[in-house]
Backbone as CSV, one residue per row, in Angstrom:
resi,resn,N_x,N_y,N_z,CA_x,CA_y,CA_z,C_x,C_y,C_z
1,MET,-14.489,7.401,17.947,-14.801,7.764,16.928,-14.281,9.560,16.539
2,SER,-12.944,9.550,16.220,-12.510,11.308,16.127,-13.684,12.081,15.613
3,GLU,-13.307,13.564,16.392,-14.040,14.573,15.789,-14.314,14.876,14.166
4,LEU,-15.457,14.907,13.684,-15.667,15.024,11.900,-15.129,16.300,11.840
5,ASN,-14.489,15.836,10.220,-13.919,16.968,9.867,-14.825,17.304,8.711
6,TRP,-14.932,18.831,8.431,-15.931,19.153,7.383,-14.889,19.622,6.318
7,TYR,-15.486,19.709,4.824,-14.726,19.603,3.681,-15.197,21.001,2.989
8,PRO,-14.398,21.923,2.422,-14.843,22.792,1.558,-16.007,22.433,0.306
9,LEU,-16.961,23.291,0.190,-18.008,22.845,-0.716,-17.113,22.987,-2.244
10,ASP,-16.412,24.080,-2.635,-15.570,24.389,-3.796,-14.618,22.677,-4.115
11,GLN,-14.243,22.122,-3.004,-13.197,20.786,-3.028,-14.687,19.889,-3.337
12,ILE,-15.618,19.314,-2.924,-16.479,18.424,-3.057,-17.361,18.613,-4.430
13,LEU,-17.372,19.704,-4.588,-17.814,20.432,-6.095,-16.752,19.980,-7.434
14,GLN,-15.739,20.336,-7.016,-14.499,20.310,-8.169,-14.185,18.689,-8.274
15,ARG,-14.229,17.546,-7.163,-13.970,16.490,-7.420,-15.478,15.701,-8.301
16,GLU,-16.783,16.323,-8.085,-17.810,15.969,-8.958,-17.098,16.407,-10.569
17,VAL,-17.375,17.555,-11.167,-16.473,17.814,-12.186,-15.384,16.986,-12.684
18,ASP,-14.901,16.920,-11.915,-13.463,15.762,-12.095,-14.133,14.419,-12.892
19,ARG,-14.868,14.002,-12.063,-15.590,12.511,-12.535,-16.544,12.693,-13.843
20,TRP,-17.076,13.898,-14.076,-17.240,14.397,-15.183,-16.509,14.354,-16.629
21,GLN,-15.055,14.743,-16.469,-14.301,15.068,-17.450,-13.524,13.820,-17.505
22,LYS,-13.444,13.105,-16.547,-12.529,11.772,-16.730,-13.903,10.324,-17.377
23,GLU,-14.868,10.912,-17.371,-16.182,9.669,-17.717,-16.124,8.849,-16.651
24,LYS,-16.163,9.147,-15.693,-16.424,7.900,-14.246,-17.625,8.602,-14.378
25,TYR,-18.550,9.612,-14.627,-20.013,9.927,-14.847,-20.096,10.040,-16.558
26,VAL,-21.153,9.685,-17.221,-21.766,10.011,-18.332,-23.140,10.406,-18.734
27,TYR,-23.472,10.974,-19.712,-24.804,11.579,-19.717,-25.086,10.396,-20.841
28,ASP,-26.431,9.816,-20.426,-27.132,8.463,-20.952,-29.040,9.111,-20.969
29,PRO,-29.044,9.495,-22.232,-30.970,9.850,-21.820,-31.653,8.337,-21.943
30,GLN,-30.911,7.456,-22.301,-31.469,6.050,-21.755,-31.746,5.481,-20.530
31,VAL,-31.395,6.046,-19.491,-31.234,5.908,-18.331,-32.428,6.529,-17.530
32,TYR,-32.536,6.080,-16.581,-33.292,7.125,-15.428,-32.475,8.367,-14.812
33,ASN,-32.844,9.245,-14.845,-31.900,10.507,-14.573,-31.276,10.973,-15.257
34,ASN,-30.861,10.375,-16.686,-29.952,10.727,-17.708,-28.351,11.051,-17.210
35,ILE,-28.324,9.884,-16.157,-26.884,10.069,-15.731,-26.279,7.946,-15.322
36,ARG,-24.888,7.621,-15.713,-25.077,6.461,-15.524,-23.259,6.544,-15.043
37,VAL,-22.883,5.327,-14.818,-21.059,5.350,-14.438,-20.472,4.996,-15.845
38,GLY,-19.900,6.026,-16.610,-19.028,5.369,-17.604,-17.747,4.352,-17.129
39,LYS,-16.868,4.704,-16.173,-16.083,3.874,-15.751,-15.893,3.549,-14.364
40,ILE,-15.730,2.427,-14.239,-16.245,2.216,-12.500,-14.589,2.234,-12.017
41,TRP,-13.637,2.281,-12.777,-12.372,2.500,-11.918,-11.558,3.400,-12.854
42,LEU,-10.815,4.366,-12.269,-10.236,4.963,-13.258,-8.169,4.558,-13.013
43,GLU,-7.384,4.993,-14.042,-5.919,4.703,-13.360,-5.218,5.472,-12.603
44,GLU,-6.354,6.270,-11.783,-5.582,7.200,-10.865,-5.930,6.085,-9.564
45,ASP,-6.952,5.390,-9.638,-7.463,4.624,-8.728,-6.489,3.213,-8.278
46,VAL,-5.954,2.670,-9.289,-4.818,1.738,-9.339,-3.872,2.369,-8.927
47,ASN,-2.939,3.531,-9.544,-1.735,4.231,-8.850,-2.093,4.617,-7.352
48,ASP,-3.229,4.821,-6.865,-3.425,5.361,-5.422,-3.385,4.193,-4.843
49,ALA,-3.774,2.854,-4.978,-3.755,1.481,-4.266,-2.181,0.812,-4.382
50,VAL,-1.588,1.033,-5.476,0.258,0.912,-5.796,1.126,1.707,-4.452
51,GLU,0.249,2.984,-4.808,1.152,3.527,-3.757,1.104,3.296,-2.178
52,ALA,-0.466,3.085,-1.898,-0.482,2.423,-0.369,0.163,1.057,-0.463
53,TRP,0.249,0.444,-0.811,0.752,-0.993,-1.213,2.123,-0.995,-0.987
54,GLU,2.875,0.171,-1.575,4.167,0.567,-1.452,4.546,0.783,-0.065
55,GLY,3.569,1.433,0.674,3.851,2.007,1.943,3.484,1.181,2.916
56,LEU,2.560,-0.093,2.557,2.512,-1.086,3.415,3.557,-2.077,3.161
57,LEU,4.457,-2.293,2.233,6.066,-3.063,2.430,6.854,-2.485,3.385
58,LYS,6.787,-1.248,3.381,7.784,-0.467,4.014,7.644,-0.587,5.573
59,VAL,6.422,-0.481,5.841,6.317,-0.824,7.063,6.262,-2.013,7.809
60,LEU,6.213,-2.989,6.785,6.767,-4.651,6.980,8.022,-5.180,7.043
61,CYS,8.862,-3.824,6.814,10.389,-4.018,7.027,10.681,-4.687,5.277
62,VAL,10.071,-4.626,4.488,10.167,-5.241,3.603,11.466,-4.167,2.655
63,LYS,12.854,-4.468,2.657,13.828,-3.850,1.772,13.596,-3.964,0.310
64,GLU,14.201,-2.949,-0.349,13.978,-2.865,-2.063,14.533,-3.699,-2.724
65,GLU,15.496,-4.726,-2.353,16.278,-5.911,-2.657,15.393,-6.847,-2.513
66,GLU,14.315,-6.861,-1.627,13.222,-8.105,-1.046,12.422,-8.111,-2.012
67,ILE,12.134,-7.034,-3.061,10.794,-6.998,-3.841,11.390,-7.915,-5.102
68,GLY,10.062,-8.234,-5.547,10.427,-8.387,-6.842,9.349,-8.046,-7.748
69,GLU,9.273,-8.683,-9.126,8.089,-8.091,-10.137,6.716,-8.262,-10.127
70,PRO,6.099,-7.530,-10.465,4.416,-7.902,-10.556,3.716,-9.154,-11.280
71,ILE,3.132,-9.698,-10.833,2.700,-10.834,-11.493,2.373,-10.771,-13.212
72,SER,3.357,-11.367,-13.991,3.375,-11.022,-15.422,1.827,-10.687,-15.962
73,LYS,2.000,-10.163,-17.180,0.472,-9.878,-17.947,0.202,-11.287,-18.481
74,LYS,1.116,-12.244,-19.149,0.801,-13.138,-19.389,-0.226,-14.229,-18.607
75,VAL,0.540,-14.365,-17.347,-0.654,-14.914,-16.209,-1.750,-14.597,-16.097
76,LEU,-1.806,-13.217,-15.730,-2.869,-12.463,-15.564,-4.139,-12.445,-16.459
77,ASP,-3.517,-12.482,-17.926,-4.738,-12.494,-18.678,-4.902,-13.824,-19.050
78,GLY,-4.517,-14.658,-18.195,-5.405,-16.675,-18.311,-6.217,-16.693,-17.426
79,LEU,-6.369,-15.484,-16.565,-7.248,-15.408,-15.405,-8.732,-14.988,-15.324
80,LYS,-9.598,-15.731,-14.965,-10.828,-15.079,-14.985,-11.167,-13.986,-13.803
81,MET,-10.929,-12.936,-13.844,-11.205,-11.957,-12.954,-11.428,-10.423,-13.345
82,ASN,-11.602,-9.185,-12.294,-12.293,-8.038,-13.182,-11.269,-7.482,-13.418
83,ASP,-11.076,-6.616,-14.262,-10.128,-5.848,-14.851,-9.561,-4.530,-14.043
84,PHE,-10.168,-4.258,-13.165,-9.340,-3.781,-11.796,-8.183,-4.482,-11.137
85,ALA,-8.589,-5.684,-10.873,-7.733,-6.818,-10.290,-6.444,-6.854,-11.041
86,LYS,-6.994,-7.244,-12.534,-5.776,-7.395,-13.315,-4.699,-6.248,-12.948
87,ALA,-5.147,-4.978,-13.438,-4.370,-3.762,-13.554,-3.652,-3.898,-11.858
88,PHE,-3.767,-3.879,-10.801,-3.667,-3.605,-9.695,-2.473,-4.906,-9.452
89,LEU,-2.755,-6.123,-9.549,-1.923,-7.266,-9.214,-0.606,-7.194,-10.362
90,GLY,-1.169,-6.672,-12.009,-0.105,-6.409,-12.552,0.835,-5.171,-12.415
91,SER,0.400,-4.505,-11.237,1.308,-3.258,-11.159,1.805,-3.323,-9.759
92,MET,1.681,-4.102,-8.948,2.151,-4.174,-7.359,3.215,-5.108,-7.184
93,ARG,4.355,-4.473,-7.170,5.384,-5.422,-6.959,5.201,-6.198,-5.771
94,ARG,5.747,-7.492,-5.937,5.465,-8.677,-4.774,6.952,-8.853,-3.929
95,PRO,6.642,-9.415,-2.586,7.692,-9.670,-1.621,8.044,-10.976,-2.137
96,LYS,9.709,-10.934,-2.234,9.981,-12.614,-2.574,10.268,-13.265,-1.429
97,ASN,9.804,-12.832,-0.342,9.138,-13.607,0.944,7.648,-14.607,0.762
98,LYS,7.757,-15.369,0.241,6.672,-16.246,0.161,5.672,-16.226,1.095
99,LYS,6.021,-16.459,2.369,5.676,-16.474,3.639,4.978,-15.299,4.173
100,LEU,5.204,-13.689,3.607,5.033,-12.717,4.214,3.499,-12.479,4.465
101,LYS,3.259,-12.158,5.695,1.799,-11.651,6.052,1.644,-10.388,5.979
102,VAL,0.750,-9.600,5.332,0.462,-8.194,5.367,-0.787,-7.979,6.042
103,ALA,-1.248,-8.535,6.816,-2.272,-8.708,7.727,-2.526,-9.932,8.342
104,PRO,-3.183,-10.124,9.608,-3.403,-11.239,10.498,-3.912,-12.292,9.287
105,GLY,-2.901,-13.418,9.246,-3.618,-14.287,8.067,-3.161,-14.215,7.010
106,ILE,-3.286,-13.220,6.377,-3.361,-12.613,5.045,-1.983,-12.715,4.553
107,GLY,-2.266,-13.357,3.295,-0.552,-13.191,2.196,-0.610,-12.989,0.988
108,VAL,0.782,-13.056,0.367,0.254,-12.372,-0.978,0.802,-13.471,-1.988
109,PHE,-0.166,-13.259,-3.164,0.045,-14.412,-4.208,1.329,-14.076,-4.929
110,ASP,1.650,-15.302,-5.383,3.072,-15.570,-6.274,2.469,-16.092,-7.710
111,GLU,2.946,-16.048,-8.577,2.787,-16.822,-10.013,1.863,-17.858,-9.744
112,GLU,2.776,-18.891,-9.076,1.915,-20.305,-9.096,1.052,-20.468,-7.995
113,GLY,0.775,-19.476,-6.917,-0.357,-19.615,-6.096,-1.229,-19.057,-6.853
114,ILE,-1.513,-18.228,-7.427,-2.416,-17.281,-7.859,-3.180,-18.084,-8.828
115,LEU,-2.095,-18.956,-9.688,-2.435,-20.126,-10.809,-3.286,-21.136,-10.218
116,LYS,-2.990,-21.657,-9.251,-3.542,-22.658,-8.193,-4.721,-22.343,-8.040
117,ALA,-5.183,-21.417,-7.456,-6.195,-20.653,-6.721,-7.178,-20.469,-8.173
118,TYR,-7.011,-20.039,-9.071,-7.876,-19.661,-10.171,-8.049,-20.826,-11.048
119,ALA,-7.266,-22.026,-11.039,-7.417,-22.703,-11.671,-8.670,-23.673,-11.622
120,GLY,-9.258,-24.458,-11.777,-10.748,-25.329,-11.742,-11.586,-24.707,-11.225
121,GLU,-11.726,-23.424,-11.159,-13.095,-22.906,-10.861,-14.035,-23.327,-11.710
122,ASP,-15.142,-23.689,-10.827,-16.272,-23.902,-11.828,-17.197,-22.896,-12.605
123,GLU,-17.188,-22.714,-13.974,-18.048,-22.317,-15.018,-19.187,-21.659,-14.167
124,GLN,-19.792,-22.435,-13.313,-21.073,-21.690,-13.044,-20.982,-21.686,-11.684
125,SER,-19.958,-21.359,-10.791,-19.529,-20.586,-9.522,-20.725,-19.430,-9.326
126,SER,-21.157,-19.531,-8.316,-22.278,-18.218,-8.258,-21.693,-16.780,-8.460
127,LYS,-20.519,-16.486,-8.584,-19.669,-15.299,-8.605,-19.892,-14.834,-10.332
128,ARG,-20.157,-16.136,-11.023,-20.213,-15.517,-12.154,-21.387,-15.331,-13.103
129,LEU,-22.154,-15.998,-12.193,-23.648,-16.066,-12.811,-24.690,-14.940,-12.261
130,ASN,-25.364,-14.217,-13.503,-26.400,-13.088,-12.957,-25.438,-11.634,-12.662
131,ARG,-24.759,-11.436,-13.188,-24.021,-10.286,-12.949,-24.570,-9.168,-13.780
132,GLU,-25.762,-9.122,-13.585,-26.509,-7.931,-14.065,-26.146,-6.702,-13.274
133,SER,-26.179,-5.452,-13.789,-25.878,-4.242,-12.957,-27.171,-3.351,-12.400
134,TYR,-27.274,-2.824,-11.570,-28.366,-2.103,-10.813,-28.348,-1.605,-9.898
135,ASP,-28.958,-0.317,-9.985,-28.841,0.555,-8.979,-30.205,0.055,-7.997
136,SER,-30.119,0.329,-6.531,-31.446,-0.125,-5.882,-32.367,0.684,-6.077
137,ASP,-31.916,2.241,-6.304,-33.167,3.346,-6.274,-33.690,3.478,-7.571
138,GLY,-32.323,2.569,-8.916,-33.018,2.866,-9.893,-32.060,4.297,-10.659
139,MET,-31.303,4.925,-9.675,-31.051,6.178,-10.478,-29.735,6.201,-11.357
140,LYS,-29.258,5.177,-11.244,-27.911,4.918,-12.088,-27.638,3.386,-12.448
141,LEU,-27.343,3.100,-13.825,-27.634,1.909,-14.232,-26.216,1.917,-15.188
142,VAL,-25.542,0.468,-14.609,-24.123,0.067,-15.160,-24.170,-0.760,-16.513
143,PRO,-23.539,-0.619,-17.340,-23.766,-1.297,-18.396,-23.299,-2.717,-18.391
144,LYS,-23.885,-3.716,-18.490,-23.265,-5.318,-18.199,-21.707,-5.293,-18.235
145,GLU,-21.338,-4.609,-19.805,-19.776,-4.839,-20.590,-18.831,-4.307,-19.491
146,VAL,-19.096,-3.578,-18.285,-18.019,-2.794,-17.539,-18.368,-2.972,-16.283
147,HIS,-19.117,-4.578,-16.255,-19.413,-4.963,-14.624,-18.096,-6.097,-14.406
148,GLY,-17.430,-6.348,-13.478,-16.658,-6.943,-13.134,-16.912,-8.331,-12.092
149,ILE,-16.146,-9.478,-12.148,-16.669,-10.428,-11.149,-15.879,-10.270,-9.803
150,PRO,-15.830,-10.534,-8.841,-15.397,-10.799,-7.466,-13.676,-11.472,-7.636
151,SER,-12.917,-10.421,-7.295,-11.434,-11.357,-7.784,-10.532,-11.567,-6.390
152,LEU,-10.317,-12.438,-5.879,-9.179,-12.231,-4.967,-7.804,-11.849,-5.336
153,LEU,-7.712,-10.915,-4.189,-6.192,-10.024,-4.233,-5.204,-10.637,-3.379
154,PHE,-5.725,-10.936,-2.567,-4.871,-11.031,-1.351,-5.354,-12.369,-0.601
155,PRO,-5.046,-13.388,-0.382,-5.355,-14.569,-0.054,-5.192,-14.830,1.643
156,ALA,-6.106,-15.629,2.282,-5.765,-15.902,3.628,-5.088,-17.171,3.551
157,VAL,-3.756,-17.260,4.684,-3.057,-18.178,4.291,-2.748,-19.099,5.653
158,GLU,-3.862,-18.269,6.487,-3.912,-18.683,8.086,-4.993,-19.433,8.180
159,LYS,-5.114,-20.137,9.223,-6.897,-20.568,9.305,-6.829,-19.932,10.666
160,ALA,-8.036,-19.936,10.655,-8.662,-19.037,12.135,-8.770,-20.199,13.146
161,LYS,-8.480,-20.104,14.711,-9.265,-21.189,15.196,-10.338,-22.139,15.542
162,LYS,-11.371,-21.052,14.887,-12.830,-21.898,15.019,-13.299,-20.702,13.854
163,PHE,-14.415,-21.856,12.953,-15.309,-20.748,12.053,-16.504,-20.411,12.521
164,VAL,-16.676,-19.210,12.454,-17.967,-18.434,12.671,-19.011,-18.429,12.067
165,ARG,-18.640,-18.354,10.457,-19.884,-18.467,9.615,-19.582,-19.141,8.432
166,TRP,-19.091,-20.502,8.836,-18.564,-20.796,6.976,-18.647,-22.484,7.346
167,ASP,-19.319,-22.745,5.998,-19.569,-24.154,5.858,-20.161,-24.559,4.508
168,ARG,-20.037,-25.568,3.803,-20.310,-26.100,2.486,-21.841,-25.249,1.988
169,GLU,-22.710,-25.673,2.949,-23.881,-25.164,2.468,-24.499,-23.689,2.496
170,GLN,-23.650,-23.050,3.334,-23.810,-21.319,3.561,-22.446,-20.388,3.447
171,ILE,-22.146,-20.469,2.561,-20.795,-19.525,2.769,-21.088,-18.366,2.819
172,PRO,-20.150,-17.490,3.648,-20.634,-15.926,3.840,-20.838,-15.006,2.797
173,TYR,-20.315,-15.234,1.574,-19.775,-14.500,0.470,-20.100,-15.359,-1.136
174,PRO,-20.893,-14.933,-1.958,-21.073,-15.720,-2.800,-19.709,-15.278,-4.065
175,GLY,-19.186,-14.378,-3.723,-18.052,-14.143,-4.598,-16.430,-15.058,-4.340
176,LEU,-16.694,-16.054,-3.311,-15.522,-16.652,-3.247,-15.081,-17.181,-4.146
177,LEU,-13.643,-17.546,-4.208,-12.925,-18.248,-5.476,-12.647,-19.671,-4.407
178,ASN,-13.410,-20.263,-5.097,-13.425,-22.021,-4.472,-13.148,-21.751,-2.829
179,GLY,-13.843,-20.879,-2.361,-13.974,-20.908,-0.597,-12.855,-20.577,-0.037
180,MET,-11.991,-19.851,-0.894,-10.958,-18.991,-0.205,-11.133,-17.940,0.731
181,ALA,-11.081,-17.287,1.759,-11.012,-16.269,2.329,-9.405,-15.217,2.044
182,GLY,-9.947,-13.802,2.020,-8.833,-13.237,2.211,-9.539,-11.577,1.543
183,LEU,-8.763,-10.803,1.041,-9.190,-9.615,0.251,-9.882,-9.356,-1.177
184,TYR,-11.230,-9.199,-1.348,-11.410,-9.186,-2.685,-11.517,-7.719,-3.465
185,ALA,-11.525,-7.661,-4.414,-11.783,-6.517,-5.483,-13.228,-7.047,-5.697
186,ASN,-13.869,-6.365,-5.063,-15.483,-6.625,-5.365,-16.050,-6.520,-7.095
187,GLY,-15.656,-5.934,-7.640,-16.531,-5.691,-8.779,-18.130,-4.964,-8.596
188,ASP,-18.064,-4.331,-7.688,-18.737,-2.880,-7.413,-19.136,-2.295,-8.715
189,ASP,-20.941,-2.160,-8.988,-21.361,-1.546,-9.825,-20.953,0.023,-10.307
190,LEU,-20.562,0.855,-9.060,-20.215,2.199,-8.986,-18.816,2.276,-9.086
191,ASP,-18.171,1.864,-8.267,-16.592,1.712,-7.671,-16.218,0.440,-8.340
192,GLY,-15.291,0.233,-9.056,-14.675,-0.940,-9.312,-13.441,-1.176,-8.280
193,ASP,-12.745,-0.116,-7.540,-11.905,-0.591,-6.588,-12.559,-1.047,-5.109
194,VAL,-13.313,-1.181,-5.166,-13.876,-1.308,-3.490,-13.769,-2.789,-3.101
195,ILE,-13.718,-3.221,-2.038,-13.560,-4.456,-1.352,-14.322,-4.777,-0.778
196,ARG,-14.094,-6.196,-0.796,-14.641,-7.311,0.836,-13.587,-7.755,1.142
197,PHE,-14.003,-7.838,2.059,-12.725,-9.052,3.037,-13.854,-9.974,3.937
198,VAL,-13.354,-11.550,3.467,-13.690,-12.326,4.322,-12.804,-12.841,5.137
199,SER,-12.752,-12.724,6.321,-11.944,-13.259,7.461,-11.869,-14.926,7.388
200,PRO,-10.540,-15.205,7.876,-10.147,-16.713,7.939,-11.271,-17.708,8.354
201,ALA,-12.350,-16.848,9.127,-13.204,-17.569,10.165,-14.585,-17.406,9.410
202,GLY,-14.886,-16.777,8.184,-16.143,-16.947,7.338,-16.560,-15.473,7.934
203,ARG,-16.267,-14.490,8.837,-16.899,-13.104,8.844,-16.852,-12.151,7.211
204,MET,-17.398,-11.722,7.166,-17.045,-10.141,5.796,-17.733,-8.999,6.357
205,ASP,-17.367,-8.663,7.863,-18.163,-7.358,8.224,-16.669,-6.330,8.586
206,SER,-15.336,-7.083,8.713,-14.457,-6.164,9.030,-14.244,-5.436,7.593
207,CYS,-12.881,-4.824,7.927,-12.231,-3.986,7.413,-13.461,-3.160,5.760
208,GLN,-14.338,-2.521,6.824,-15.352,-1.785,6.132,-15.565,-0.504,7.035
209,PHE,-16.222,0.587,6.473,-16.190,1.722,7.352,-17.373,1.325,8.606
210,ALA,-16.912,1.827,9.929,-17.799,2.052,10.961,-19.029,2.967,10.805
211,GLY,-20.248,2.594,11.053,-21.313,3.525,10.829,-21.805,4.421,9.483
212,VAL,-22.733,5.074,9.924,-22.901,6.096,8.667,-22.014,6.755,8.413
213,CYS,-21.991,7.006,6.581,-20.947,7.824,6.354,-21.334,9.277,6.659
214,PRO,-20.785,10.621,6.923,-21.588,12.148,7.622,-21.642,12.644,6.505
215,TRP,-21.495,12.324,5.272,-21.210,13.567,4.317,-21.481,13.086,2.904
216,SER,-22.201,11.606,2.946,-22.310,11.183,1.422,-23.455,9.747,1.623
217,PRO,-23.879,9.305,0.770,-24.256,8.092,0.896,-23.273,7.163,0.973
218,GLY,-23.368,5.780,1.924,-22.236,5.278,2.384,-21.990,4.218,1.248
219,ARG,-20.432,3.693,1.263,-20.064,2.877,0.424,-19.040,1.893,1.005
220,PHE,-18.711,0.597,0.178,-17.426,-0.098,0.587,-16.129,0.735,0.674
221,ALA,-15.318,0.334,1.533,-13.803,0.695,1.207,-13.182,0.433,0.425
222,ARG,-12.574,1.286,-0.396,-11.453,1.423,-1.668,-10.202,0.758,-0.825
223,LEU,-9.753,-0.243,-1.663,-8.487,-0.966,-1.341,-7.382,-0.119,-1.393
224,SER,-6.873,0.914,-1.944,-6.080,1.961,-1.327,-6.203,2.204,0.189
225,GLU,-7.670,2.836,0.594,-8.099,2.814,2.006,-7.532,2.063,2.857
226,VAL,-7.718,0.541,2.282,-7.791,-0.720,3.291,-6.247,-0.815,3.567
227,LEU,-5.539,-0.692,2.398,-3.926,-0.595,2.457,-3.635,0.335,3.393
228,ARG,-3.567,1.483,3.482,-3.093,2.666,4.465,-3.739,2.507,5.804
229,TRP,-4.817,1.593,5.953,-5.374,1.665,7.277,-4.517,0.580,7.530
230,TRP,-4.261,-0.344,7.318,-3.228,-1.548,7.731,-2.051,-1.077,7.886
231,THR,-1.422,-0.482,7.230,-0.243,0.183,7.196,-0.198,1.064,8.634
232,ASN,-1.403,1.848,8.834,-1.605,2.786,10.296,-1.388,1.888,11.697
233,LEU,-2.245,0.855,11.221,-2.220,-0.319,12.465,-0.918,-0.664,12.967
234,ILE,-0.038,-1.182,11.872,1.528,-1.654,12.152,2.057,-0.217,12.403
235,GLU,1.955,1.160,12.407,2.649,2.426,12.651,1.992,2.246,14.043
236,GLU,1.044,2.141,14.181,0.758,2.954,15.628,0.919,1.500,16.536
237,GLY,1.501,0.498,16.325,1.811,-0.608,17.138,0.523,-1.562,17.672
238,ILE,-0.172,-1.152,16.968,-1.463,-2.561,16.916,-1.221,-3.612,16.815
239,TRP,-0.664,-3.613,15.129,-0.416,-4.819,14.823,1.317,-5.012,14.653
240,LYS,1.825,-6.298,15.375,3.083,-6.188,15.389,3.844,-6.960,14.322
241,VAL,5.539,-6.799,13.600,5.777,-7.094,12.648,7.171,-7.818,13.043
242,GLY,7.150,-9.397,12.520,8.152,-10.355,13.152,8.808,-10.625,11.410
243,GLU,9.832,-11.278,11.004,10.503,-11.769,9.868,9.491,-12.106,8.944
244,GLU,8.446,-12.454,9.705,7.358,-12.888,8.318,5.960,-12.607,8.213
245,GLY,6.614,-10.821,8.240,5.092,-10.112,8.423,4.112,-9.915,9.516
246,VAL,3.029,-9.580,9.362,2.156,-9.183,10.980,2.171,-10.724,11.875
247,ILE,2.118,-10.542,12.930,2.249,-11.683,13.738,1.133,-11.832,14.421
248,GLU,0.128,-10.969,14.474,-1.223,-11.334,15.353,-1.657,-12.553,14.249
249,SER,-2.847,-13.329,14.876,-3.359,-14.488,14.325,-4.208,-14.103,13.448
250,ALA,-4.548,-15.128,12.859,-5.996,-14.864,11.995,-7.145,-14.562,12.645
251,ASP,-7.335,-14.862,13.922,-8.389,-14.754,14.575,-8.571,-13.097,14.811
252,TRP,-7.469,-12.543,14.575,-7.708,-10.783,14.967,-8.844,-10.035,14.766
253,PHE,-9.521,-10.426,13.253,-10.297,-9.690,13.111,-11.636,-10.245,13.681
254,ASP,-12.074,-11.546,13.747,-12.888,-11.829,14.277,-13.077,-11.392,15.881
255,VAL,-12.203,-11.721,16.849,-12.211,-11.246,18.154,-12.686,-9.919,18.308
256,HIS,-12.303,-8.923,17.461,-12.460,-7.462,17.664,-14.013,-6.969,16.896
257,ARG,-14.259,-7.659,16.079,-15.599,-7.888,15.756,-16.631,-8.142,17.019
258,GLU,-16.366,-9.511,17.550,-17.225,-9.725,18.427,-17.361,-8.801,19.678
259,MET,-16.200,-7.988,20.106,-15.809,-7.087,20.909,-16.758,-5.687,20.576
260,TYR,-17.042,-5.669,19.037,-17.837,-4.504,18.645,-17.251,-3.175,19.655
261,ASP,-15.782,-3.237,19.309,-14.963,-2.133,19.476,-14.600,-1.085,18.118
262,ASN,-14.939,-1.944,17.209,-14.772,-1.191,16.279,-13.259,-0.837,15.638
263,SER,-12.584,-1.730,16.398,-10.998,-1.302,15.995,-10.559,-2.253,14.192
264,ASP,-11.550,-2.889,14.416,-11.436,-3.908,13.101,-12.105,-2.979,11.732
265,MET,-12.178,-1.981,12.314,-13.117,-1.246,11.076,-12.665,0.228,10.802
266,LEU,-12.923,0.890,9.740,-12.558,2.142,9.066,-13.281,3.130,9.649
267,ASP,-12.341,4.043,10.030,-13.216,5.642,10.089,-13.388,6.726,9.535
268,TRP,-14.861,6.569,9.278,-15.078,7.784,7.864,-14.063,8.867,8.075
269,ASN,-14.111,9.682,9.099,-13.160,10.785,9.344,-11.733,10.575,8.805
270,ASN,-11.297,9.761,8.525,-9.605,9.437,8.319,-9.589,8.982,6.531
271,PHE,-10.551,9.122,5.923,-10.476,9.275,4.569,-11.619,10.499,4.307
272,ASN,-11.200,10.820,2.960,-12.257,11.711,2.305,-11.893,11.536,0.916
273,ASP,-13.145,11.584,0.023,-13.527,11.323,-1.132,-13.023,12.471,-2.041
274,TYR,-12.510,12.998,-1.613,-12.464,14.961,-2.584,-10.854,14.911,-2.663
275,GLU,-9.898,14.543,-2.263,-8.697,15.115,-2.764,-7.353,14.139,-2.460
276,TYR,-7.114,13.387,-3.546,-6.356,12.198,-3.496,-5.039,12.681,-3.022
277,ALA,-4.451,14.103,-2.972,-2.898,14.532,-2.589,-3.400,14.482,-0.642
278,GLU,-4.629,14.470,-0.535,-4.704,14.373,1.122,-4.777,13.186,1.348
279,LYS,-4.825,12.134,0.513,-5.024,10.474,1.342,-3.935,10.280,1.937
280,SER,-2.892,10.621,1.529,-1.787,9.697,2.699,-0.456,10.759,2.330
281,GLU,0.539,10.242,3.453,1.334,11.342,4.029,2.322,10.288,3.699
282,VAL,4.042,10.428,3.252,4.953,9.605,2.500,5.110,8.872,3.698
283,VAL,4.667,7.092,3.683,5.362,6.433,4.591,6.831,5.962,4.795
284,GLN,7.563,6.144,6.184,8.688,6.150,6.242,9.003,4.492,6.345
285,MET,10.266,3.626,6.434,10.458,2.307,6.623,10.319,2.719,8.472
286,ASN,9.629,1.281,8.799,9.389,1.013,10.192,10.606,1.353,11.258
287,ASP,10.629,2.260,12.326,11.884,2.174,13.191,12.267,1.248,13.393
288,GLU,11.675,0.026,13.916,11.831,-1.351,14.257,12.571,-2.309,13.201
289,CYS,12.723,-1.751,12.218,13.164,-2.352,10.718,14.856,-2.471,10.972
C-alpha cells in the first residue's frame, strides 16, 4: 500500500457543495436527518466512465478505425437494466473485434450478445425482487423509483479452470444475470455508478478497494475507477496484451485473491472522491501496439 495522500479541506467541502447543487443530495423533512439522495448518478459519472473506457481501448491497442458505434438506444430500451447501465452502454464505443478481452476472461457485449444474455431472464429472478432502498444506519433513504437493478456491463467470455464458489443452489451474487459472471453496474442505493465484479470462478471480492477507506465511509468501487485500474495494470505490464486483448487467463483474479497480495484490489490512495480533474491523465496508445 502506498503512502497515504491527504486532501485539502476546501476541496472536500467544495465537492459536498457540488453534490447539493447538482441534486445528488436533497433536503427532505420526511426522512431521518432530513437528507436523502436525489440522484444516484450524474451525467458526469457517465462521461467519466466513458473517458476511462476510451483510455482502456488505447492500451489494448484498439485503433480508431477498429472501434464501432455504441449499442443502439432501440436495443437498450428493450432491456431490463438500470438507467446508469443504459446511459453508459449507450455512450461507450465498442471494439469491432468481438473476441477482444478487456480483462482476464472478460469481453465486451455486441448487440446480438446483449440481447441473447438478457432475453429469457425470469421475471421472478432474485435481482428484480424486493428492491426497496434503505441505509443500514437509517440516515439516508432513497426513493424506490430511483433505485436500479444490477446490470451486466462486461460479460465473462472465458471460463475459469475451476469453480470456487459457484453452483446452482448457492450462487455468489443474487444480482447475476442468468448465472453470468462479469462486471455489473450494481444499482447501489447511494451511487449508481458503483460496480460488483463476479469472477468466472464465482468469487465476488476482487476489483474492490483493499482495506478501510482512510478518509470517509467505505464504498464499492466506481466503474470509472475500475476501468482506469485495468488500464494501469496493462501500462505497468502486469497484464499482457495480444491480438485479442488481455492474454492472462480467467483465473487471474482468483489466483491473486487466494494469495491475499491485494494485486487484484484497488488502492484507496490512487483514487480520490473530490476532484474529477485529477482522476486520470491522458492515456497514450500502448508502446507495444
